C-alpha beads as a LAMMPS data file, in Angstrom:
LAMMPS data file: protein, C-alpha beads

125 atoms
124 bonds

1 atom types
1 bond types

-500.0 500.0 xlo xhi
-500.0 500.0 ylo yhi
-500.0 500.0 zlo zhi

Masses

1 110.0

Atoms # bond

1 1 1 -0.046 0.010 0.009
2 1 1 1.356 3.433 -1.235
3 1 1 1.268 6.206 1.537
4 1 1 2.979 8.763 -0.313
5 1 1 1.791 11.258 -3.205
6 1 1 3.978 13.024 -5.666
7 1 1 2.785 16.172 -7.174
8 1 1 3.663 17.787 -10.460
9 1 1 5.970 20.648 -10.488
10 1 1 3.139 22.836 -11.490
11 1 1 0.889 21.567 -8.571
12 1 1 4.044 22.375 -6.325
13 1 1 4.352 25.879 -7.762
14 1 1 0.829 26.792 -7.284
15 1 1 0.695 25.200 -3.706
16 1 1 3.685 27.369 -3.025
17 1 1 2.551 30.474 -4.413
18 1 1 -1.190 30.156 -2.795
19 1 1 0.616 29.520 0.491
20 1 1 2.749 32.621 0.381
21 1 1 -0.358 34.658 -0.682
22 1 1 -3.070 33.292 1.654
23 1 1 -1.153 31.558 4.487
24 1 1 -3.241 28.563 4.135
25 1 1 -0.785 25.516 4.452
26 1 1 -0.605 23.179 1.338
27 1 1 -2.322 20.248 2.993
28 1 1 -5.398 22.432 3.213
29 1 1 -5.143 23.900 -0.110
30 1 1 -4.803 20.068 -1.347
31 1 1 -8.233 19.426 0.346
32 1 1 -9.725 22.417 -1.413
33 1 1 -8.231 21.557 -4.717
34 1 1 -9.664 17.968 -4.549
35 1 1 -12.996 19.136 -3.288
36 1 1 -13.249 21.653 -6.265
37 1 1 -12.249 18.726 -8.592
38 1 1 -14.909 16.585 -7.258
39 1 1 -17.568 19.185 -7.283
40 1 1 -16.801 19.807 -11.193
41 1 1 -16.747 15.981 -11.970
42 1 1 -20.495 16.239 -13.168
43 1 1 -19.519 19.138 -15.581
44 1 1 -15.973 17.992 -16.640
45 1 1 -16.603 14.238 -16.545
46 1 1 -14.550 11.751 -14.357
47 1 1 -10.708 11.826 -14.110
48 1 1 -8.370 9.056 -15.142
49 1 1 -6.106 7.788 -12.500
50 1 1 -2.334 9.114 -12.515
51 1 1 0.098 6.080 -12.707
52 1 1 3.096 7.956 -13.600
53 1 1 4.951 9.464 -10.661
54 1 1 6.377 12.965 -10.826
55 1 1 9.782 13.619 -9.509
56 1 1 9.704 17.659 -9.679
57 1 1 6.870 18.127 -7.283
58 1 1 6.276 17.589 -3.515
59 1 1 6.209 14.498 -1.765
60 1 1 3.395 14.162 0.532
61 1 1 2.288 11.725 3.194
62 1 1 -1.264 10.473 2.726
63 1 1 -2.189 10.977 6.505
64 1 1 -0.824 14.485 6.205
65 1 1 -2.894 15.208 2.976
66 1 1 -6.037 13.812 3.989
67 1 1 -5.977 13.435 7.691
68 1 1 -8.950 12.725 9.432
69 1 1 -11.165 12.826 6.444
70 1 1 -9.388 9.920 4.527
71 1 1 -12.528 7.836 4.538
72 1 1 -14.631 10.728 3.279
73 1 1 -12.204 11.546 0.245
74 1 1 -11.952 7.696 -0.440
75 1 1 -15.888 7.666 -0.441
76 1 1 -16.423 10.865 -2.617
77 1 1 -13.550 9.634 -4.920
78 1 1 -14.903 6.170 -5.372
79 1 1 -18.464 7.782 -6.073
80 1 1 -16.998 9.981 -8.645
81 1 1 -15.013 7.160 -10.278
82 1 1 -18.413 5.075 -10.613
83 1 1 -16.699 1.946 -9.464
84 1 1 -15.281 0.507 -6.228
85 1 1 -11.830 1.456 -5.994
86 1 1 -8.749 -0.498 -4.081
87 1 1 -6.689 1.440 -1.508
88 1 1 -3.819 1.364 -4.256
89 1 1 -6.131 2.760 -6.985
90 1 1 -7.482 5.582 -4.666
91 1 1 -4.223 6.743 -3.270
92 1 1 -2.264 7.870 -5.011
93 1 1 -3.784 7.371 -8.446
94 1 1 -7.305 8.948 -8.159
95 1 1 -6.558 11.144 -5.494
96 1 1 -3.561 12.710 -7.504
97 1 1 -5.614 12.912 -10.500
98 1 1 -8.271 15.005 -8.674
99 1 1 -5.450 17.084 -7.061
100 1 1 -3.982 18.076 -10.472
101 1 1 -7.167 19.091 -11.959
102 1 1 -8.335 20.703 -8.659
103 1 1 -5.098 22.733 -8.556
104 1 1 -5.793 24.375 -11.661
105 1 1 -9.369 25.299 -10.448
106 1 1 -8.093 26.648 -7.261
107 1 1 -5.428 28.814 -8.920
108 1 1 -8.196 30.146 -11.188
109 1 1 -10.400 30.834 -8.334
110 1 1 -7.658 32.742 -6.504
111 1 1 -6.881 34.897 -9.643
112 1 1 -10.375 35.469 -10.417
113 1 1 -11.058 36.668 -6.693
114 1 1 -8.309 38.988 -6.555
115 1 1 -7.690 38.791 -2.881
116 1 1 -7.895 36.532 0.049
117 1 1 -11.117 37.359 1.488
118 1 1 -12.852 37.080 -2.019
119 1 1 -10.954 33.844 -2.523
120 1 1 -12.467 32.159 0.681
121 1 1 -15.890 33.445 -0.253
122 1 1 -15.514 31.796 -3.676
123 1 1 -14.443 28.596 -2.210
124 1 1 -17.728 28.469 0.169
125 1 1 -19.983 28.746 -2.806

Bonds

1 1 1 2
2 1 2 3
3 1 3 4
4 1 4 5
5 1 5 6
6 1 6 7
7 1 7 8
8 1 8 9
9 1 9 10
10 1 10 11
11 1 11 12
12 1 12 13
13 1 13 14
14 1 14 15
15 1 15 16
16 1 16 17
17 1 17 18
18 1 18 19
19 1 19 20
20 1 20 21
21 1 21 22
22 1 22 23
23 1 23 24
24 1 24 25
25 1 25 26
26 1 26 27
27 1 27 28
28 1 28 29
29 1 29 30
30 1 30 31
31 1 31 32
32 1 32 33
33 1 33 34
34 1 34 35
35 1 35 36
36 1 36 37
37 1 37 38
38 1 38 39
39 1 39 40
40 1 40 41
41 1 41 42
42 1 42 43
43 1 43 44
44 1 44 45
45 1 45 46
46 1 46 47
47 1 47 48
48 1 48 49
49 1 49 50
50 1 50 51
51 1 51 52
52 1 52 53
53 1 53 54
54 1 54 55
55 1 55 56
56 1 56 57
57 1 57 58
58 1 58 59
59 1 59 60
60 1 60 61
61 1 61 62
62 1 62 63
63 1 63 64
64 1 64 65
65 1 65 66
66 1 66 67
67 1 67 68
68 1 68 69
69 1 69 70
70 1 70 71
71 1 71 72
72 1 72 73
73 1 73 74
74 1 74 75
75 1 75 76
76 1 76 77
77 1 77 78
78 1 78 79
79 1 79 80
80 1 80 81
81 1 81 82
82 1 82 83
83 1 83 84
84 1 84 85
85 1 85 86
86 1 86 87
87 1 87 88
88 1 88 89
89 1 89 90
90 1 90 91
91 1 91 92
92 1 92 93
93 1 93 94
94 1 94 95
95 1 95 96
96 1 96 97
97 1 97 98
98 1 98 99
99 1 99 100
100 1 100 101
101 1 101 102
102 1 102 103
103 1 103 104
104 1 104 105
105 1 105 106
106 1 106 107
107 1 107 108
108 1 108 109
109 1 109 110
110 1 110 111
111 1 111 112
112 1 112 113
113 1 113 114
114 1 114 115
115 1 115 116
116 1 116 117
117 1 117 118
118 1 118 119
119 1 119 120
120 1 120 121
121 1 121 122
122 1 122 123
123 1 123 124
124 1 124 125
């Protein structure tokens, strides 16, 4: 069972930038990003799991990323996939796919909001 996640360089750069701008830690930003991706699954369709590991991004521990909400994330990602996922398929494959799609959505939300307060409000909608 794999308990580490390797992000892309793009995800690392966006997480670093957003952390610096907002003060929100990367693990919380990742949860927001995955949630945005899951919210957009209806519009954008399901994601395909990422099987190729990046070497340029962040290396994160599963417990740090999902914390006490791991079962919730697994249930939501399984539902979005439309099939039962093994633990290995769920993390890092499908989780990382939602992270990579969600990080682009998160960056777009921040850019569109223009400041921290509007960014947080946009995430709540």
